[in-house]
N, C-alpha and C positions, 0 to 999 in steps of 0.2 A: 421556513423550507431552506435548505441548503442545496446548492447545486455543485456538483464535483466533476472535472473533467481530467483525465488520465492522459499522459504523453509519455513517449520513450520506448515503446516496447518494439520489438524487433526480431530479427533472426541473428544468432551469435553464435559461434563455434563453442566446443566445450572447453571451459578453463578461461573464457571470455568475461567480457564486463558489459553491464547496462545500467543505465541509473532512468528510473522511473520518476515522473513527476505529477503531482494531482494539486491543482488549483481549485478552492473552494470559494463559491460566490454565495451570495443571499445573505440570510440570518448568521452570519459568520462570528457572531458575538456570543452565541449559545454553544459553539463548539468547545468539547472537552477533549475527547479521546479523537487521535487520528489513527488510522492504521491502513496496512495491505492485507489483503486476502487473496488466495489464488484457487482455482478448479482447473483441474486437469480432465481431460476426455474421460468419462465412465467414473469419475471420482467425485466427492462432495466436496463443497469448497472448505478450505481450511484457513485458519489464522496464518499469517505470517510474520507479521512484526505489528506492534502499536506503539503510540507514543503520546503522553499527556501532555497538557499544555505547559505543564513545569518540566518536560523533559524526560521524565522516566519512561523507560522502554521496555519491550518484553518481545521475546524471538519465540518461535518454533524451535525445538532443538535442531532440526535439519539445516537449519539456515544459520546458526550460530557461529560466529567467527567470520563468514562470508559476506552477510548482508548488513547494511547498516541503514536504521531508518533516521530520518532528521525532520526537522519541523523548522518553519519560518512564520512566527505567530503575525509578525509585521504584514507578511505578504499573503497569509492564508494559503500557505502550501506545504507540502509533504511531500518528501522524497523517498525513495528506496535506492540506494546504492546495492547494486549486486555484483559481487565479485567471484571468481573461481566457478562459474555457473557449470551446471552439469545438466544432462539432458533430462534427468528427473524433475528438474525446475521447469520444465516446459509446462505452461498453464496461460489462463486468461488471468491477469492480475487485476484485481478492482481495489480503488480506494474507498474506504468508509470511515465516517464521521459519527460520534456519539454526541448528541447536542443534549442539554437540559434546559429546558423551557418549563416555568411555573411549576417545577419539582417533576416534571415527566421527561423522560429519556425517550428521545428517539433517535433512529439509525437511518442515513443516508449512504447509499451507494452510489459509485460511479458506473460508466457503461462497461469499462474493462479495456484492457491494452493486452495484445497477444504477446507472450514472449515464447519463443523457441529456440531450443538449444539444441544443436547437431552435434552428434558424435564424431 
């Protein structure tokens, strides 16, 4: 089992910045990919960014050039630096990890942190 705890959400004006953090605990040795997803009201949850243990990253097109995902394997942390925020970035942001144990893949989710961008 992996437990995830997000922090860093809040209210920010359009054009502002926020940094989200996610701390993983439990069976952290099994973690491979870490990532951030978001869900806006009335919309499906969508991938924002992912990062592998080796540091390879992937972003949804709408955040490329504005958001940066990073990871500290020693501290079992993943971060999301969000710059040039727009009202359409308003959502609950969730941390997710993919772990592999005995050849089986498991996904774990955090509780989410609210990000609100005012225009």
